[in-house]
N, C-alpha and C positions, 0 to 999 in steps of 0.2 A: 339329279338336277344340278347339284353343285359342280359335277364334272363338266356339264355343258357350259356353266358360267365360267369355269376355269378355262375351258377351251376358247371361249369368246375373248377372255383377257389375253390369252396367248396370241390370238390372231391380231388383236389391237397392238400388242407389243411389236409384232413382226411388221405390220403395216406402218407403224410409227417410226421404226428404226431402219427398215429396209426400203420403205416406200411402196408404191403400188406393186402388187404381186399376184400371180395366178394362183388358183386353188391348188394346182399340182405342186407349185413351189412351196406354198404354205404347208401342204400335207407332208412333203418331204422334210421340211425344216423341223416340224414338231412330231414327226413319226406317227401320224394319225391318218386314218382312212380319208380319202378324198370326199366320200359321201358325208362323213361327220363334219368336215370342213365346210362343205356347201350348206349343210343344215345350219351350222353356227353362223356363217356369213349371212344367210337369209334372215336370221334373227337380228343380227347387227344392222342389216339394211332396214328392217322394220323399225328399229330404234333410231334410225337416221344417223348412225355413227359411222357407217361404211357406205360407200357408193361405188357403183360399177363404172370403171374407167373406159373399158372397151372389151368386147368379147368376154373372156374368162378372167380378166384382170380387175382387181378391186383395190381401192385405196381409202384412206380416211376421208370422210366428208368434212365440211366446215365445222359441224357440231362435234364430230369425232376429234378433230384437231384441237378444238377449244377444250374438250374434256381432257385430252392428253396434256395440254399446256398447264391446265389447272393441277393435275396430278403431279406433273413434273416439278412444278413450282413448290408443291407441298412436300414431296418426298426427298428433297435435298435441302435439309434445314440445318443451319449451324446452331447448335445448342450451346450456349455460353454457361460455363460453370460459375456459380456465384463467387468462387474464390479467384476467378481470373479477372484480369483488367478488362475494361470495356474495349470491345473490338478485337480481343485476343481469345484464342481457344486452343485447347490441347487436341491432339489427334483423337484421343478417346472420347472427346466431347462432340465430335462431328457425327451427327446422326444421319445416315443415308441408307435408304432402301434401294438395293441394286436393281430391282426390276419389279414389274407389276405382280409377279407371283407372290413376292413378299407382301405387297400391298393387299392382295387378296386374302392371305392368311392372317395378316395383322388385323384387318377389319373384322373378320369373322371370329377370330380368337378373342379380340377385345370385346365384341358384343357378348360372347358367351361368358367371359369373365365378369363383365359388368352386371349382367342380369342374374347369373347363377352364383350367388354369394356362398352357397353351401359347398362349392367345389366343382371341378370340371373332370368328367370322365373322358379320357382320351379315346377309349374304345367307342363310346357313344358319339362323341363329337366327330371322330373320323368317319363313322358310319353315316352320319347325317350330311357330312361334307362330301362323301364319296371318295375319300382318299384313304391311304393306309395309316395305321396307327404310328408306324415309324416315321412317316413323313410329317405328321402333325407334331410328334414329339421333337423332331428336328427343328421345326420352326418355333416351337415353344422355347426350346433351349437357345436358339439363335436370338430371339427377341429378349430373352433374359440376359444374354451377353451384351446386347445393345442397350441394356438398362431400360427397356420399355416395360417389361413385366418383372415380377419377382414371385417365385414359388415359395410361399411361407409355410407350407405344410403338405403332407401327403398321408393318406390313410387308405386302407383296403376295405372295400364294401362288396361282398359277394364275389370275392376274388378279382375285383376290378380296382385298379389304382385310381383314386380320386385326388386331384391336385387342387390345392387351395392357392389361388393366385391373386395378386393385386396389381393394379397399374402403378407404375412408377411416375415420378414427376415428368420425366422426359417423354414417356408414353402419353401422358395427359396433354402435354403441350402440342404434341403432334396430332393426336386424335381429335382434339377439340377444334382443330382447324379443318377437319374433314367433314363436309356436309352430311355424308352418309352416316357418320357416327353420331353427330348431333341430332339428326332426325330420329335415330334409334333411342337416344337418351330421353327425348320428349314424347316418345310414342307409348303412351300408357296402355292402349289396347293391345299392342304387341307384347309388352311385358306380362300382362295378365294372361294373354293367350298362351304364351310359352310356359307359364307356370301351370295353368290348368291342364295343358296337354303333355306336360313333362317333356318338353322339346327344347332344343338349342337353337333351331332355325325356324323362320317363318314358313319356309317350304314344307318342312316336316310337320309342323303344327297344322298347316292346311290339309295335308294328306290325312292326318288323324281325324280332323274335323269332318272332312268329306267322308271318310270311312264310317264315322259315328252317325252321320246323317243318312248315308245309304243303308245302314243296318236298321236305324231307328224308325224311319218312315214306313217301311213295309210292316214292321212289327206293330207300330201304332195303329196302322190301318186294319191289320188282320185281327189283332187282339183288343180292339177298342172297347168291346163290351165286357171283357174280362179284367182289364187293367184297373178300373175303378179310380181311386184317388191318385194313383201313380201316373195316370195318363197326362194330366194337365202339367204337373211339374216337369215331366219328361219332355213334353212338347215345348215348354218354355226353355228348357235347357238346349234343345236343338236350335231354336230360333236365336237364343242368346249367343251361342257359339258361332253360328253362321254370321250374325251381325258383327261380332267381335273380330272374326276373321276378315270380313270386308273392310272394316275401319282400320285394322292393322295394316292391311294391304295398301289402302289409300294413303295413309300417313307415312308409309315407307317410300312412296314415290318421290 
């Protein structure tokens, strides 16, 4: 699912930097099948971020341009060190994300770090994001160099490396200006859902909840006479997780 979201971000980058482009041009630029590009563009059109210019050519809609301008204004931030004079900054104090791919990983890694205080498993996070472990490690190290994150510890659990990370002040200054991050911070159903399902992302949590419901309902119906006292709590658990998933989804919009 996150691969599809990443593809949508890449398309937005191309349309914002190169202007209206055909699906073939976009496909060649990011080395992805034209069918995948068409599917992703259809999703972006549904979100009203992309509009059809003519024939097979697409460009950013007014809503898409507005989103791009907001992101562009946030991702180029001059961070002034407390020791510097007002209006002055050193080269290393300039915080800039070069592209929306960095924005994509920054948002998702920050969410995971903020919610999972016990540590971050790169293998599990990469699996849920649909990327390689090496890619995720690269971005984690990149953001640590930019002084957005800091890895304060590392331990091994069942042969998996668990990274204990914290947000640095520069990271907080950037992230607290992003609506997507502040929504997550205030989304209590999302935090609870991720904890209960042992997930890093809402998408993966929803998949687990759906699987639990699909397994539970037939069992509850088939063995309703044999379950006895277990039946009611089990049914309540199904309803509770379903409602929690719905509220988490609504508050994430």
